[in-house]
C-alpha positions in Angstrom: -41.8 64.1 126.9 -41.1 66.3 130.2 -41.3 64.9 133.6 -43.0 67.1 136.1 -42.6 67.1 139.7 -44.0 68.1 142.8 -41.7 70.5 144.0 -43.7 70.6 147.8 -43.3 66.8 148.3 -39.8 65.3 149.7 -39.5 62.1 147.7 -40.7 64.1 144.3 -37.6 66.5 145.4 -35.2 64.0 145.9 -35.9 62.2 142.8 -35.7 65.5 140.8 -32.1 65.9 142.5 -31.0 62.5 142.3 -27.6 62.0 140.6 -27.9 60.8 136.8 -28.1 56.6 136.8 -25.1 55.4 135.1 -22.1 57.2 136.9 -21.0 53.7 138.4 -21.4 52.1 134.9 -17.5 51.1 134.0 -18.8 51.0 130.2 -20.7 53.8 129.9 -17.8 55.6 132.0 -15.1 54.2 129.3 -17.3 55.2 126.1 -17.6 58.8 127.5 -14.1 58.9 127.8 -13.0 57.4 124.5 -15.5 60.0 122.9 -14.1 63.1 125.1 -10.2 61.8 124.2 -11.2 61.6 120.5 -12.4 65.2 120.3 -9.9 66.4 122.2 -7.1 65.0 119.9 -8.8 65.5 116.6 -11.0 68.6 117.3 -13.8 69.3 114.9 -13.5 66.7 112.6 -14.1 64.0 115.5 -16.7 66.4 117.0 -18.5 65.9 113.6 -18.2 62.4 113.6 -19.6 61.4 116.8 -22.4 63.9 116.8 -23.4 62.3 113.3 -22.8 58.6 115.1 -24.9 59.7 118.4 -27.6 62.1 116.9 -27.5 61.4 113.1 -26.8 65.2 112.7 -23.5 67.1 112.2 -23.3 70.0 114.3 -23.0 73.5 112.5 -20.8 76.3 113.2 -21.9 79.3 114.7 -20.4 82.4 114.2 -20.7 84.0 117.9 -18.0 86.8 117.7 -20.2 89.3 116.6 -23.0 88.7 119.2 -20.0 88.3 121.7 -19.0 91.6 120.7 -22.3 93.5 120.8 -23.0 92.2 124.3 -19.2 93.4 125.5 -20.3 97.1 123.9 -23.5 96.9 126.2 -21.9 96.4 129.4 -20.9 99.5 131.8 -17.5 100.4 131.4 -16.7 99.2 134.8 -17.7 95.8 134.2 -15.7 95.9 131.0 -12.6 97.1 133.1 -13.3 94.2 135.2 -13.4 92.0 132.5 -10.4 93.0 131.0 -8.6 92.8 134.5 -10.0 89.3 134.8 -8.1 88.5 131.3 -4.8 89.9 132.2 -5.0 88.1 135.6 -5.7 84.6 133.7 -3.1 85.1 131.1 
């Protein structure tokens, strides 16, 4: 269910922008840290296991390279040059 907020009401705005509960929950933080560590260590197989455990569904690989290439080709040449420079600066 979608929760609606009255943005003109200060209390409603504060509730909408509040930090999520659980940020101080040591057990929750440990659990999330373990999931991230597992995925960093074992990669895709760990991600699949965690997704099946948490979401009851395996993630699907989506080939994004063709879409990314199409998007890059649609950029003006100045933008393409700026991106190429940023990549060189990072490498």
